[in-house]
Backbone as JSON, one array per atom type, in Angstrom:
{
  "sequence": "MSLTIPSNQLVEANDDVAVTCTGTYEKTDVGENIQVTISDLSLSGADAEFYEVKPPENIIGSITPAKIDGTVEITGTPQFDQKLTAVYKGNAGESVTFQWKRGEEEIVNAVGEIYTAVKEDIGQNISVTVTGTGNYEGSVISEGIKIEKADKAAPDEKDAKIDYGQEVVTDYYPDTNHIMEFSNTDDESATAVDELALTPGDDP",
  "N": [[186.95, 78.38, 126.34], [190.22, 79.36, 127.25], [193.79, 78.98, 127.66], [196.71, 80.47, 129.04], [200.15, 80.38, 128.26], [202.22, 79.38, 130.9], [204.03, 81.72, 132.97], [206.53, 80.88, 133.71], [207.47, 79.46, 131.65], [209.42, 80.1, 129.02], [208.88, 82.17, 126.26], [209.86, 82.86, 123.11], [210.38, 86.07, 121.74], [208.11, 87.28, 119.33], [207.49, 84.72, 118.48], [205.25, 82.41, 116.98], [202.77, 81.04, 118.57], [200.16, 79.38, 120.23], [197.8, 78.45, 122.78], [195.16, 76.2, 123.21], [192.18, 74.86, 124.68], [189.67, 72.79, 126.29], [187.37, 73.52, 128.8], [185.6, 72.01, 131.42], [182.96, 72.3, 133.59], [182.51, 70.95, 136.87], [180.01, 70.98, 138.01], [176.76, 72.04, 136.94], [175.05, 73.96, 137.87], [174.32, 77.28, 139.12], [176.91, 78.91, 140.91], [179.9, 79.33, 143.01], [183.5, 78.78, 143.06], [183.75, 76.32, 141.66], [184.93, 73.24, 140.55], [187.01, 72.83, 137.67], [187.58, 70.86, 134.87], [190.22, 70.29, 132.67], [190.55, 69.63, 129.23], [191.43, 68.33, 125.93], [193.75, 69.76, 125.35], [195.97, 71.72, 123.52], [198.61, 72.87, 121.31], [199.14, 75.46, 118.95], [200.11, 77.09, 115.91], [202.87, 78.51, 114.0], [205.27, 78.06, 115.32], [204.74, 76.13, 117.18], [205.77, 73.57, 117.46], [208.07, 73.8, 118.91], [207.46, 74.02, 121.54], [205.93, 72.92, 124.62], [203.08, 72.1, 126.64], [201.49, 71.63, 129.74], [198.52, 70.48, 131.36], [197.05, 72.69, 133.68], [196.66, 72.47, 137.27], [194.04, 72.13, 139.73], [191.99, 73.99, 138.86], [189.5, 76.39, 139.2], [186.22, 77.8, 138.91], [183.44, 80.1, 138.33], [179.88, 80.06, 138.01], [177.46, 82.07, 136.7], [174.06, 83.34, 137.0], [171.8, 83.07, 134.22], [170.14, 85.61, 132.34], [166.65, 86.16, 132.14], [164.71, 86.82, 129.25], [162.2, 86.96, 128.19], [158.67, 87.55, 127.41], [155.61, 88.63, 128.99], [152.12, 88.27, 129.25], [148.71, 89.03, 130.14], [145.89, 86.97, 130.05], [142.34, 86.43, 129.68], [139.12, 87.36, 131.1], [138.81, 90.61, 132.24], [137.32, 90.98, 134.84], [135.47, 91.06, 137.95], [135.72, 88.1, 139.91], [136.6, 86.52, 137.84], [138.87, 84.31, 136.19], [142.28, 84.98, 135.64], [145.08, 84.57, 133.52], [148.57, 84.28, 133.49], [150.68, 84.46, 130.83], [153.71, 83.43, 129.96], [156.35, 83.86, 127.72], [159.31, 82.6, 126.96], [162.75, 81.5, 126.85], [163.46, 78.02, 126.27], [163.55, 75.86, 129.07], [163.88, 77.78, 131.04], [163.58, 78.79, 134.44], [161.07, 80.13, 136.36], [159.23, 82.44, 138.5], [156.01, 83.69, 139.62], [154.36, 86.77, 140.39], [151.57, 88.45, 141.34], [150.18, 91.76, 141.12], [148.41, 94.48, 142.6], [147.89, 97.49, 141.47], [150.73, 99.08, 142.61], [151.29, 97.36, 144.6], [152.13, 94.17, 145.94], [150.1, 91.28, 145.73], [149.09, 89.33, 148.33], [150.03, 85.95, 148.55], [149.39, 85.52, 145.89], [150.8, 83.95, 143.71], [150.92, 82.27, 141.56], [150.46, 81.01, 138.16], [147.84, 81.46, 137.54], [145.24, 83.67, 138.47], [142.47, 84.74, 140.38], [140.23, 87.34, 140.13], [139.31, 89.52, 142.79], [137.0, 91.26, 145.02], [138.34, 93.54, 145.94], [139.87, 94.22, 143.77], [138.37, 95.52, 141.9], [138.13, 98.2, 139.71], [140.8, 98.64, 139.88], [144.23, 98.47, 138.64], [145.63, 95.51, 137.51], [148.52, 93.55, 137.43], [151.25, 91.35, 136.48], [154.33, 90.04, 137.58], [157.13, 88.4, 136.32], [159.8, 86.47, 137.43], [163.14, 85.38, 137.23], [164.48, 82.33, 138.54], [166.59, 80.08, 140.48], [168.87, 78.95, 138.23], [168.52, 81.21, 136.8], [167.96, 84.75, 136.38], [166.64, 88.12, 136.79], [163.77, 90.11, 135.74], [160.51, 90.42, 134.23], [157.66, 92.37, 133.41], [154.13, 92.46, 133.07], [151.72, 94.34, 131.07], [149.38, 96.42, 132.76], [145.97, 95.6, 133.59], [142.64, 96.81, 133.84], [140.3, 96.0, 136.28], [136.91, 95.21, 136.03], [133.43, 95.51, 137.17], [131.42, 92.58, 137.67], [129.44, 91.08, 135.07], [126.43, 90.55, 135.86], [123.15, 89.59, 135.66], [120.1, 90.92, 137.07], [118.09, 88.99, 139.36], [115.12, 87.01, 138.56], [111.7, 88.12, 139.08], [110.37, 86.28, 140.73], [112.41, 85.35, 142.28], [112.96, 87.26, 144.1], [114.31, 88.93, 146.97], [113.58, 89.99, 150.23], [114.98, 92.73, 151.72], [115.43, 95.18, 153.55], [116.56, 98.59, 154.08], [118.81, 99.12, 152.54], [120.68, 100.95, 150.05], [118.93, 101.64, 147.09], [117.82, 101.01, 143.72], [115.29, 101.56, 141.19], [113.17, 99.65, 139.0], [110.9, 99.16, 136.34], [108.46, 96.7, 135.61], [106.67, 95.94, 132.96], [105.09, 93.72, 132.29], [104.02, 92.67, 134.6], [103.05, 94.88, 135.78], [104.4, 95.99, 137.91], [106.72, 97.64, 140.08], [110.08, 97.06, 140.72], [112.52, 97.06, 143.27], [116.08, 97.25, 143.44], [119.02, 96.11, 144.97], [122.07, 97.92, 144.99], [124.66, 98.02, 145.97], [126.87, 96.39, 146.53], [128.77, 96.11, 144.59], [128.96, 93.82, 143.14], [126.66, 92.41, 142.34], [123.2, 92.56, 141.35], [120.42, 92.58, 143.34], [117.06, 91.72, 143.74], [115.02, 93.42, 145.99], [112.56, 94.36, 146.92], [109.09, 94.37, 146.19], [106.98, 96.54, 144.61], [103.71, 97.4, 144.4], [102.83, 99.32, 142.25], [101.71, 101.66, 139.78], [102.97, 102.79, 136.61], [104.4, 106.02, 136.8], [103.57, 106.59, 139.34], [104.83, 107.6, 142.54], [107.27, 105.91, 144.21]],
  "CA": [[187.91, 78.63, 127.41], [191.59, 79.32, 126.75], [194.84, 79.04, 128.66], [197.92, 81.22, 128.7], [201.37, 79.65, 128.61], [202.71, 79.87, 132.19], [205.11, 82.69, 132.89], [207.83, 80.24, 133.91], [207.9, 78.86, 130.38], [209.86, 81.22, 128.2], [208.42, 82.23, 124.88], [210.7, 83.78, 122.35], [209.67, 87.2, 121.15], [207.61, 87.14, 117.96], [207.15, 83.35, 118.12], [203.83, 82.19, 116.68], [202.34, 79.88, 119.31], [198.94, 79.62, 121.01], [197.3, 77.31, 123.53], [193.7, 76.07, 123.27], [191.72, 73.71, 125.47], [188.26, 72.78, 126.69], [187.15, 73.45, 130.24], [184.29, 71.46, 131.77], [182.63, 72.49, 135.0], [182.08, 69.74, 137.57], [178.58, 71.15, 138.23], [176.15, 72.92, 135.94], [174.22, 74.96, 138.52], [174.95, 78.52, 139.53], [177.69, 78.82, 142.14], [181.29, 79.76, 142.97], [184.53, 77.78, 143.41], [183.39, 75.05, 141.03], [186.09, 72.6, 139.92], [186.99, 72.79, 136.22], [188.45, 69.85, 134.29], [190.77, 70.72, 131.39], [190.75, 68.56, 128.24], [191.7, 68.78, 124.55], [194.81, 70.77, 125.42], [196.82, 71.64, 122.34], [199.35, 74.05, 120.87], [199.01, 75.74, 117.52], [200.96, 78.17, 115.44], [204.05, 78.1, 113.21], [206.37, 77.67, 116.2], [204.21, 75.27, 118.23], [206.6, 72.37, 117.65], [209.19, 74.09, 119.8], [206.93, 74.22, 122.89], [205.02, 71.94, 125.17], [202.29, 72.66, 127.72], [200.81, 70.64, 130.56], [197.28, 71.04, 131.93], [197.19, 73.21, 135.05], [195.92, 71.75, 138.3], [193.16, 72.86, 140.65], [191.32, 75.12, 138.2], [188.13, 76.59, 139.68], [185.51, 78.89, 138.23], [182.12, 80.46, 138.83], [178.79, 80.08, 137.04], [176.5, 83.11, 137.07], [172.73, 83.09, 136.43], [171.45, 83.64, 132.92], [169.02, 86.53, 132.46], [165.48, 85.86, 131.33], [164.42, 87.93, 128.34], [160.92, 86.68, 127.54], [157.59, 88.5, 127.59], [154.47, 88.07, 129.72], [150.86, 88.98, 129.07], [147.59, 88.48, 130.91], [144.72, 86.61, 129.26], [141.15, 86.21, 130.5], [138.19, 88.48, 131.18], [139.19, 91.45, 133.39], [136.16, 91.29, 135.66], [135.37, 90.41, 139.25], [135.46, 86.66, 140.0], [137.05, 85.85, 136.64], [140.25, 83.81, 136.26], [143.25, 85.59, 134.75], [146.24, 83.69, 133.33], [149.83, 84.9, 133.06], [151.3, 83.67, 129.76], [155.1, 83.84, 129.79], [157.02, 83.3, 126.55], [160.75, 82.78, 127.1], [163.58, 80.43, 126.3], [163.22, 76.69, 126.83], [164.32, 75.51, 130.25], [163.93, 78.84, 132.05], [162.83, 78.58, 135.67], [160.55, 81.44, 136.74], [158.15, 82.54, 139.47], [155.02, 84.7, 139.28], [153.83, 87.58, 141.49], [150.52, 89.36, 140.88], [150.17, 93.04, 141.82], [147.27, 95.39, 142.51], [148.63, 98.76, 141.44], [152.15, 98.84, 142.87], [151.42, 96.48, 145.76], [152.03, 92.74, 145.7], [148.93, 90.63, 146.31], [149.56, 88.24, 149.19], [149.77, 84.57, 148.13], [149.04, 85.44, 144.47], [152.13, 83.64, 143.16], [150.82, 81.24, 140.52], [150.18, 81.49, 136.81], [146.43, 81.82, 137.46], [144.74, 84.52, 139.57], [141.05, 85.07, 140.28], [140.0, 88.71, 140.59], [138.46, 89.64, 143.97], [136.28, 92.53, 145.12], [139.3, 94.64, 146.11], [140.51, 94.51, 142.49], [137.47, 96.29, 141.03], [138.59, 99.57, 139.48], [142.26, 98.69, 140.04], [145.05, 97.86, 137.6], [146.26, 94.26, 137.93], [149.63, 93.15, 136.57], [151.99, 90.2, 137.0], [155.78, 90.1, 137.36], [157.79, 87.1, 136.18], [161.17, 86.61, 137.89], [163.96, 84.18, 137.09], [164.9, 81.69, 139.78], [167.55, 79.01, 140.25], [169.96, 79.33, 137.34], [168.09, 82.37, 136.01], [167.68, 85.96, 137.13], [165.97, 89.17, 136.03], [162.31, 90.13, 135.81], [159.72, 91.11, 133.22], [156.34, 92.68, 133.96], [153.08, 92.6, 132.06], [150.93, 95.55, 131.1], [148.28, 96.32, 133.7], [144.6, 95.6, 133.07], [141.69, 97.31, 134.83], [139.25, 95.03, 136.62], [135.57, 95.79, 136.05], [132.41, 94.76, 137.88], [130.94, 91.41, 136.95], [128.19, 91.22, 134.33], [125.44, 89.62, 136.41], [121.8, 90.11, 135.53], [119.26, 90.85, 138.27], [117.26, 87.78, 139.38], [113.72, 87.16, 138.19], [110.82, 88.61, 140.14], [110.04, 85.2, 141.65], [113.56, 85.1, 143.15], [113.22, 88.48, 144.87], [114.59, 88.77, 148.4], [113.27, 91.18, 151.01], [116.17, 93.15, 152.46], [115.26, 96.62, 153.67], [117.64, 99.37, 154.68], [119.94, 99.3, 151.63], [120.51, 101.87, 148.94], [118.25, 100.87, 146.05], [117.38, 101.62, 142.47], [114.01, 100.97, 140.81], [112.97, 99.27, 137.61], [109.49, 98.85, 136.12], [108.19, 95.49, 134.84], [105.33, 96.15, 132.38], [104.3, 92.48, 132.21], [103.31, 92.46, 135.86], [102.63, 96.19, 136.27], [105.04, 96.19, 139.21], [108.05, 98.26, 140.13], [110.97, 96.31, 141.6], [113.71, 97.75, 143.77], [117.25, 96.38, 143.4], [120.21, 96.52, 145.7], [123.16, 98.31, 144.09], [125.67, 98.5, 146.93], [127.99, 95.49, 146.82], [129.7, 96.11, 143.46], [129.1, 92.47, 142.6], [125.45, 91.87, 141.74], [121.97, 93.3, 141.58], [119.5, 91.66, 143.99], [115.73, 92.27, 143.97], [114.81, 93.49, 147.43], [111.2, 94.72, 147.31], [108.12, 94.47, 145.1], [106.07, 97.65, 144.88], [102.52, 97.29, 143.53], [102.53, 100.67, 141.79], [101.59, 101.81, 138.34], [103.94, 103.77, 136.1], [104.09, 107.41, 137.09], [103.45, 106.74, 140.79], [106.09, 107.84, 143.26], [107.43, 104.87, 145.23]],
  "C": [[189.31, 78.52, 126.84], [192.57, 79.44, 127.9], [196.0, 79.87, 128.13], [199.13, 80.4, 129.1], [201.93, 80.22, 129.9], [203.93, 80.77, 132.04], [206.48, 82.07, 133.09], [208.3, 79.49, 132.67], [208.22, 80.01, 129.42], [209.34, 81.08, 126.78], [209.24, 83.28, 124.17], [209.84, 84.88, 121.73], [209.33, 86.91, 119.7], [207.36, 85.69, 117.55], [205.64, 83.22, 117.94], [203.39, 80.9, 117.36], [201.13, 80.26, 120.17], [198.48, 78.33, 121.66], [195.77, 77.33, 123.5], [193.35, 74.83, 124.08], [190.23, 73.82, 125.7], [188.18, 72.66, 128.2], [185.75, 72.99, 130.56], [184.05, 71.63, 133.26], [182.12, 71.18, 135.61], [180.58, 69.77, 137.82], [178.04, 72.13, 137.19], [175.28, 74.0, 136.56], [175.04, 76.18, 138.91], [175.72, 78.33, 140.84], [179.11, 79.32, 141.93], [182.21, 78.6, 143.37], [184.17, 76.38, 142.9], [184.62, 74.5, 140.3], [185.9, 72.52, 138.41], [188.01, 71.75, 135.74], [188.9, 70.31, 132.9], [190.98, 69.51, 130.48], [191.03, 69.19, 126.88], [192.73, 69.91, 124.54], [195.74, 70.64, 124.22], [197.52, 72.97, 122.06], [199.15, 74.23, 119.38], [199.9, 76.92, 117.16], [202.2, 77.64, 114.75], [205.18, 77.59, 114.08], [205.93, 76.72, 117.3], [205.09, 74.07, 118.5], [207.75, 72.58, 118.61], [208.75, 74.25, 121.27], [206.11, 73.01, 123.32], [204.28, 72.59, 126.34], [201.58, 71.52, 128.44], [199.56, 71.27, 131.18], [197.51, 71.53, 133.36], [196.33, 72.41, 136.01], [195.06, 72.71, 139.12], [192.62, 74.14, 140.02], [189.89, 75.21, 138.74], [187.52, 77.78, 138.94], [184.16, 79.14, 138.86], [181.11, 80.44, 137.69], [177.76, 81.09, 137.52], [175.15, 82.83, 136.42], [172.58, 83.72, 135.05], [170.22, 84.53, 133.1], [167.85, 86.07, 131.58], [165.19, 87.07, 130.44], [163.12, 87.7, 127.57], [159.93, 87.81, 127.75], [156.45, 87.82, 128.33], [153.25, 88.93, 129.45], [149.77, 88.28, 129.86], [146.44, 88.2, 129.97], [143.55, 86.34, 130.21], [140.3, 87.47, 130.52], [138.49, 89.32, 132.41], [137.98, 91.92, 134.19], [136.23, 90.55, 136.99], [135.03, 88.93, 139.12], [135.84, 85.89, 138.73], [138.52, 85.42, 136.8], [141.11, 84.5, 135.2], [144.47, 84.68, 134.68], [147.43, 84.49, 132.84], [150.49, 83.97, 132.04], [152.71, 84.2, 129.53], [155.71, 83.11, 128.6], [158.5, 83.63, 126.65], [161.5, 81.64, 126.45], [163.28, 79.1, 126.98], [164.11, 76.45, 128.04], [164.39, 76.58, 131.31], [163.07, 78.48, 133.25], [162.38, 79.94, 136.19], [159.48, 81.31, 137.82], [157.22, 83.67, 139.05], [154.59, 85.46, 140.54], [152.83, 88.58, 140.91], [150.52, 90.62, 141.74], [148.86, 93.78, 141.58], [147.86, 96.8, 142.61], [150.11, 98.46, 141.61], [152.38, 97.85, 144.01], [151.28, 95.01, 145.37], [150.8, 92.18, 146.4], [149.4, 89.39, 147.07], [149.09, 86.89, 148.65], [149.33, 84.44, 146.67], [150.33, 85.2, 143.68], [152.09, 82.53, 142.11], [150.57, 81.85, 139.16], [148.73, 81.96, 136.67], [146.01, 82.61, 138.69], [143.27, 84.82, 139.32], [140.81, 86.43, 140.9], [139.0, 88.74, 141.75], [137.85, 91.04, 144.03], [137.23, 93.72, 145.21], [139.97, 95.06, 144.8], [139.67, 95.4, 141.6], [137.95, 97.74, 140.93], [140.09, 99.73, 139.57], [142.96, 98.07, 138.84], [145.77, 96.64, 138.17], [147.36, 93.91, 136.92], [150.31, 91.93, 137.19], [153.46, 90.36, 136.62], [156.33, 88.68, 137.33], [159.27, 87.3, 136.52], [161.92, 85.29, 137.74], [164.39, 83.64, 138.43], [165.87, 80.55, 139.47], [168.72, 79.49, 139.42], [169.64, 80.54, 136.47], [167.8, 83.55, 136.92], [167.03, 86.99, 136.2], [164.46, 89.05, 136.12], [161.73, 90.83, 134.59], [158.33, 91.29, 133.79], [155.34, 92.89, 132.83], [152.51, 94.01, 132.08], [149.78, 95.35, 132.08], [146.93, 96.3, 132.99], [143.66, 96.04, 134.18], [140.57, 96.31, 135.03], [137.9, 95.74, 136.73], [134.63, 94.95, 136.9], [131.94, 93.59, 137.02], [129.65, 91.73, 136.21], [127.21, 90.18, 134.85], [124.06, 90.26, 136.33], [121.06, 90.01, 136.85], [118.41, 89.59, 138.22], [115.84, 88.06, 138.94], [112.9, 87.61, 139.38], [110.53, 87.53, 141.17], [111.19, 84.89, 142.61], [113.86, 86.29, 144.05], [113.41, 88.16, 146.34], [114.27, 90.08, 149.12], [114.48, 91.52, 151.86], [116.16, 94.67, 152.55], [116.52, 97.3, 154.2], [118.84, 99.58, 153.78], [119.62, 100.37, 150.6], [119.95, 101.07, 147.76], [118.06, 101.7, 144.79], [116.12, 100.91, 142.04], [113.99, 100.63, 139.34], [111.53, 98.82, 137.46], [109.35, 97.62, 135.21], [106.78, 95.6, 134.25], [104.48, 94.89, 132.34], [103.47, 92.26, 133.46], [102.76, 93.75, 136.44], [103.16, 96.46, 137.67], [106.34, 96.95, 139.03], [108.88, 97.48, 141.12], [112.12, 97.2, 142.04], [114.87, 96.77, 143.82], [118.39, 96.98, 144.21], [121.32, 96.85, 144.71], [124.36, 98.77, 144.92], [126.9, 97.62, 147.05], [128.99, 95.36, 145.68], [129.81, 94.75, 142.77], [127.85, 92.02, 141.84], [124.28, 92.82, 142.0], [120.95, 92.32, 142.13], [118.15, 92.35, 144.2], [115.42, 92.26, 145.45], [113.38, 93.83, 147.84], [110.32, 94.81, 146.07], [107.11, 95.53, 145.47], [104.9, 97.57, 143.9], [102.08, 98.68, 143.12], [102.39, 100.67, 140.28], [102.61, 102.84, 137.87], [103.5, 105.2, 136.37], [103.88, 107.65, 138.57], [104.8, 106.95, 141.42], [106.26, 106.79, 144.34], [107.94, 105.47, 146.52]]
}
């Protein structure tokens, strides 16, 4: 911070004189009309001995937010029901918030560093935006990742559940010489729904 010699103090043309000082804000948070205390006021230059300067009174200033300039990436398995973590790498002391998005839309209440993928995310691109808050501003956004269906194996034959009326697919079990039908409609799992006592080649 520097001061200019007041206009009511005459300075001879071509005189070599300069004023330096230190200004300290009364507060360190972002804001306007913040009182500034002047210290270490001094004159320098070849002609400084011919001048004097007094600290000005009622100096005020403003503190603006610093911009964040870090990066953010998503870690974790991009599948249904899996936890995803937003890893932000920025400067020490930065205060930031997180907002997860499905495509271009913000996901309601998904505002933490960790997000668990839900059914609506399957086939969609998920990203996270990091935004500065408090004494920081600006935003950075991660690359989007596509959420896939979960890798869940069908249950054993002994765990089969009877549930008629659903779209099904069939699979043959040579050990038992049975054909099993599996639900394939919920995008989440495969559930055995019917045991058919047929031999290979028969039409269920």
